C-alpha distance (Angstrom), angle and dihedral (degrees) to the residues before:
residue distance angle dihedral
M1 . . .
K2 3.78 . .
Q3 3.82 89.2 .
V4 3.82 91.1 53.0
I5 3.84 91.6 49.1
G6 3.79 90.6 45.7
A7 3.84 91.7 50.8
A8 3.83 89.7 49.0
L9 3.80 92.0 52.0
V10 3.81 92.3 48.7
A11 3.85 89.1 50.5
V12 3.88 92.7 48.9
T13 3.82 90.7 46.3
A14 3.78 91.1 49.6
A15 3.78 91.2 49.9
I16 3.81 91.8 49.8
C17 3.78 92.7 48.0
A18 3.82 89.5 48.6
G19 3.77 92.5 51.0
G20 3.82 92.2 46.6
A21 3.85 91.1 50.3
S22 3.78 89.4 57.1
A23 3.77 95.1 43.8
Q24 3.78 116.1 123.5
S25 3.80 130.5 -149.8
P26 3.84 117.8 -156.5
T27 3.81 88.9 -163.8
L28 3.73 92.7 53.4
A29 3.81 91.8 46.4
Q30 3.84 90.1 52.0
V31 3.82 92.2 47.1
K32 3.81 90.9 50.3
S33 3.83 93.0 46.0
R34 3.80 92.3 55.7
S35 3.83 92.4 37.5
I36 3.74 92.9 -133.9
L37 3.81 139.6 81.3
H38 3.79 118.6 -126.3
C39 3.79 107.1 -143.7
G40 3.77 122.8 -171.1
S41 3.83 106.3 -138.2
G42 3.75 139.2 175.5
T43 3.74 122.3 -89.8
G44 3.84 91.4 -110.7
L45 3.74 129.3 -44.6
A46 3.81 120.7 161.3
G47 3.78 113.5 -117.9
F48 3.80 95.5 16.4
G49 3.81 108.7 47.2
I50 3.74 128.0 -16.3
P51 3.82 136.7 136.4
D52 3.80 124.3 -132.0
Q53 3.81 122.4 -137.4
Q54 3.76 90.4 -82.3
G55 3.79 92.5 54.2
N56 3.84 94.7 -106.8
W57 3.84 110.0 144.6
S58 3.79 125.8 -143.7
G59 3.81 137.8 171.0
M60 3.74 142.7 94.9
D61 3.84 93.6 -76.1
V62 3.81 89.1 46.1
D63 3.80 89.5 53.5
V64 3.82 90.3 58.4
C65 3.78 90.8 56.6
R66 3.81 91.2 44.4
A67 3.83 88.9 51.1
V68 3.83 90.9 54.5
A69 3.80 91.3 48.2
S70 3.79 89.6 48.6
A71 3.82 91.7 52.1
I72 3.82 91.5 50.2
F73 3.81 104.3 33.6
N74 3.83 104.2 16.2
D75 3.82 82.8 -124.6
P76 3.86 122.6 99.3
T77 3.82 91.9 -164.3
K78 3.83 94.3 66.0
V79 3.82 91.6 95.4
K80 3.74 129.4 106.8
F81 3.85 109.4 -155.6
I82 3.81 114.3 -146.5
P83 3.82 113.0 -165.5
L84 3.80 111.2 -134.3
S85 3.76 130.6 -175.9
A86 3.84 119.8 -132.6
K87 3.82 88.2 -106.2
D88 3.80 95.6 51.9
R89 3.80 102.6 35.6
F90 3.84 99.0 90.8
T91 3.78 97.6 44.1
S92 3.80 90.2 49.1
L93 3.82 89.8 54.2
Q94 3.79 93.5 43.2
S95 3.84 91.9 50.3
G96 3.81 93.2 50.8
E97 3.83 95.3 -113.8
V98 3.82 86.9 128.1
D99 3.82 130.3 28.2
L100 3.73 95.2 -148.7
L101 3.80 136.0 16.3
S102 3.77 115.8 -142.7
R103 3.79 111.2 162.7
T104 3.81 119.9 115.8
T105 3.82 94.5 -67.4
T106 3.78 120.8 166.8
W107 3.84 119.0 -131.6
T108 3.80 109.3 -128.2
I109 3.80 133.1 161.0
S110 3.82 94.5 -112.6
R111 3.82 92.6 51.2
D112 3.80 92.0 44.6
T113 3.81 97.1 46.9
A114 3.87 108.9 25.1
L115 3.72 105.3 40.4
G116 3.82 102.1 56.3
L117 3.81 90.7 -110.2
N118 3.79 139.6 123.4
F119 3.77 127.7 -148.9
A120 3.82 110.5 -139.2
G121 3.81 99.1 -158.4
I122 3.81 142.6 -59.9
N123 3.76 119.3 -72.7
Y124 3.78 95.1 172.1
Y125 3.82 131.9 23.7
D126 3.78 107.3 -148.4
G127 3.78 142.2 159.0
Q128 3.82 136.8 -155.7
G129 3.82 119.5 -93.2
F130 3.79 140.6 168.0
M131 3.75 134.3 -120.4
V132 3.86 125.1 -156.0
R133 3.74 139.5 170.3
K134 3.76 112.3 -91.9
K135 3.79 92.0 -133.2
L136 3.88 89.7 69.0
G137 3.83 88.2 69.9
I138 3.80 91.7 -137.7
D139 3.81 116.7 147.2
S140 3.83 100.4 171.2
V141 3.77 139.4 41.5
L142 3.78 88.1 -127.5
K143 3.81 88.4 67.9
L144 3.84 92.4 60.0
A145 3.86 93.2 92.8
G146 3.76 109.1 151.1
A147 3.75 93.1 6.1
S148 3.78 126.4 140.0
I149 3.80 112.2 -123.8
C150 3.79 126.2 -161.3
T151 3.77 116.6 -142.5
Q152 3.86 140.8 156.1
Q153 3.80 122.9 -100.1
G154 3.83 120.8 -121.4
T155 3.82 95.3 28.6
T156 3.75 137.7 112.5
T157 3.82 84.6 -119.1
E158 3.82 90.8 71.2
L159 3.81 91.8 49.6
N160 3.82 95.2 45.2
L161 3.80 90.3 50.5
A162 3.79 91.3 56.8
D163 3.80 93.1 45.9
Y164 3.79 94.7 48.1
F165 3.79 96.6 48.1
R166 3.75 93.6 42.4
S167 3.81 93.1 50.4
N168 3.78 90.8 48.7
K169 3.84 91.4 45.2
I170 3.84 92.3 -123.4
K171 3.73 121.5 150.5
Y172 3.82 116.6 -137.6
E173 3.79 142.5 156.2
V174 3.77 118.9 -122.0
V175 3.82 118.7 -146.0
A176 3.81 106.8 -168.9
F177 3.77 130.2 -171.6
A178 3.80 134.7 -171.8
S179 3.85 97.3 -122.0
N180 3.73 136.9 34.6
Q181 3.81 91.1 -122.5
E182 3.78 91.5 56.5
T183 3.78 90.7 47.8
V184 3.81 93.0 52.7
K185 3.79 93.8 45.6
A186 3.83 90.8 50.8
Y187 3.78 91.9 50.8
E188 3.84 92.5 48.4
A189 3.84 89.7 46.8
G190 3.81 88.8 57.5
R191 3.81 96.8 -112.4
C192 3.80 89.4 133.9
D193 3.83 139.6 24.3
A194 3.77 97.3 -129.1
F195 3.80 141.4 18.9
T196 3.78 122.6 -145.2
T197 3.76 132.1 -166.1
D198 3.81 136.4 116.3
A199 3.77 110.9 -37.1
S200 3.82 91.8 -118.7
G201 3.79 88.7 55.0
L202 3.83 91.2 50.6
Y203 3.82 91.9 55.4
A204 3.82 89.7 47.5
E205 3.78 96.3 47.0
R206 3.75 94.0 42.9
L207 3.82 88.4 65.8
T208 3.84 90.3 57.2
L209 3.80 94.1 56.2
S210 3.85 117.9 102.2
N211 3.80 91.8 -117.0
P212 3.80 109.1 22.6
E213 3.83 93.8 176.1
D214 3.78 89.3 62.9
H215 3.77 90.1 68.3
M216 3.82 136.8 64.6
V217 3.79 139.5 -167.9
L218 3.74 112.1 -126.2
P219 3.86 116.4 -127.1
E220 3.81 100.0 -117.9
I221 3.79 122.2 98.1
I222 3.79 107.5 -164.4
S223 3.81 103.9 -174.4
K224 3.79 149.9 24.9
E225 3.83 111.5 -105.2
P226 3.76 110.4 -179.8
L227 3.82 102.9 -177.2
G228 3.75 123.4 -159.2
P229 3.81 150.9 139.7
V230 3.79 120.3 -73.4
V231 3.87 135.3 -154.5
R232 3.77 136.1 180.0
H233 3.83 123.7 -87.5
G234 3.75 117.6 -106.5
D235 3.88 102.7 48.5
D236 3.74 106.1 83.6
V237 3.82 94.2 170.9
W238 3.81 91.3 55.4
L239 3.79 88.5 48.3
D240 3.78 87.7 53.3
I241 3.82 92.8 50.9
V242 3.83 94.5 51.0
K243 3.83 93.5 41.4
W244 3.81 94.3 48.8
S245 3.77 93.3 44.4
L246 3.86 87.6 60.7
F247 3.84 91.0 42.7
A248 3.82 89.9 49.9
M249 3.83 89.7 59.6
I250 3.81 92.4 49.2
N251 3.82 93.8 44.8
A252 3.79 90.6 47.8
E253 3.78 91.9 58.3
E254 3.82 91.0 49.7
L255 3.89 91.6 49.1
G256 3.84 91.5 46.0
I257 3.78 94.6 -116.0
T258 3.81 112.5 150.2
K259 3.81 139.1 170.4
A260 3.81 87.8 -98.8
N261 3.80 98.9 51.7
A262 3.88 101.2 29.3
D263 3.81 91.6 105.2
Q264 3.75 91.7 48.6
M265 3.83 90.8 51.1
L266 3.84 89.2 61.9
K267 3.83 84.9 77.3
S268 3.79 95.3 48.3
D269 3.81 121.3 127.1
N270 3.78 91.9 -157.0
P271 3.88 107.0 116.5
E272 3.80 92.7 -143.3
I273 3.80 92.0 50.4
K274 3.84 92.8 44.1
R275 3.85 89.2 55.4
F276 3.74 90.6 46.3
V277 3.78 97.8 52.1
G278 3.77 93.6 39.1
T279 3.81 102.0 -112.9
E280 3.81 88.2 118.4
G281 3.86 127.0 38.6
K282 3.78 131.7 5.3
F283 3.78 102.9 -101.0
G284 3.80 97.1 144.9
E285 3.78 97.0 55.5
P286 3.84 98.1 74.8
M287 3.85 87.2 56.6
G288 3.78 95.4 47.4
L289 3.82 90.7 -108.0
T290 3.78 135.0 118.9
N291 3.80 114.6 -95.6
D292 3.83 91.9 -112.3
W293 3.85 90.9 60.2
A294 3.85 94.4 119.3
Y295 3.88 91.5 46.4
R296 3.84 88.2 53.0
I297 3.86 90.8 53.9
V298 3.76 95.2 53.0
K299 3.80 94.1 40.4
H300 3.81 91.0 55.8
V301 3.76 104.8 28.4
G302 3.78 108.5 16.2
N303 3.80 132.3 -130.9
Y304 3.78 124.6 -55.4
G305 3.79 94.0 -94.5
E306 3.77 91.1 52.6
S307 3.76 91.2 50.4
F308 3.82 92.1 48.3
E309 3.81 94.9 48.1
R310 3.85 93.2 44.8
N311 3.77 95.0 48.7
V312 3.75 111.2 29.1
G313 3.82 107.3 -3.1
A314 3.76 137.0 74.5
G315 3.80 92.6 -48.4
S316 3.81 92.1 56.1
L317 3.78 136.7 69.0
L318 3.82 89.3 -110.6
K319 3.76 94.9 58.8
I320 3.84 94.5 -166.6
A321 3.82 115.3 177.2
R322 3.76 115.9 -119.3
G323 3.81 92.9 -118.6
Q324 3.82 109.9 147.8
N325 3.75 89.2 2.8
A326 3.83 93.6 65.9
L327 3.82 115.9 107.3
W328 3.80 115.3 -82.7
S329 3.83 87.4 -113.0
K330 3.82 89.5 60.2
G331 3.82 98.8 47.4
G332 3.79 98.6 -84.1
L333 3.80 137.1 106.9
Q334 3.76 102.2 -113.0
Y335 3.78 106.8 116.4
A336 3.81 130.7 152.5
P337 3.79 131.8 -168.7
P338 3.79 114.9 -108.0
I339 3.78 126.6 -98.1
R340 3.78 103.5 -121.5
């Protein structure tokens, strides 16, 4: 009986694999035909997505797009970054203007189920915080009664703000703006007492103020903000490509595969590493990729830990601790399914 069941499982698995290998992605076909990935990015946030004076983009969200380009083209530069406001980001993805949205976007049920979109994973676990001027003498959000608070329209930030203050029976005045840049400028100009957004954004924007030391981030985190890349409904293979590009970066850190040793790892006898770099198995084929797709990502972009440290961690101006974004094996939440 066990042999019959085993044979049936093998047959089903073979059929699934065969079907996956023949699967087609209209988005991948379009990306390949134009020889460049269109990535919806933010309008400029240090550590996540920002261009330098020469127009070269960098950041954690940028690295996700470069990882996808590396998996497809073996070239992380084959990305066109299209800056999108919080208000316009979803319509631009829905309309096909961009192939992928990667710009500090919170995964929520309404966005995942009602907009015709799919979240492909979480590349940064965040939470909403508040920044104030030190001279106000405020050390807690609960002491902001009657305060005016700057926030950005069309974000979960605006909704969380209303929920938190209503549940704590605190009166406040909201001062909302269409873009993040407008919001920050208004706060610095003194048009509001506090500025609220994701905590990572507060640390990044604080550095852009004329006198950063005059401002402080309050200790409370009032929400869950799982940030990650987004694609359109209806193209499961493309979802797989984006999802596994992110998972590859996380798995690479866990396996100790880095930009520096990626070539050396091609000679590894470790079964997990062999599957990762493509010297064993055919895990790229069902996605329309070469079997060394994950190796390409690490070779060009690095693993998740390298991306974190370079963009927002110890090697950056933000110097944010790994915290929840540490690997699951080191007390954090970052965890990726295995390649096998």
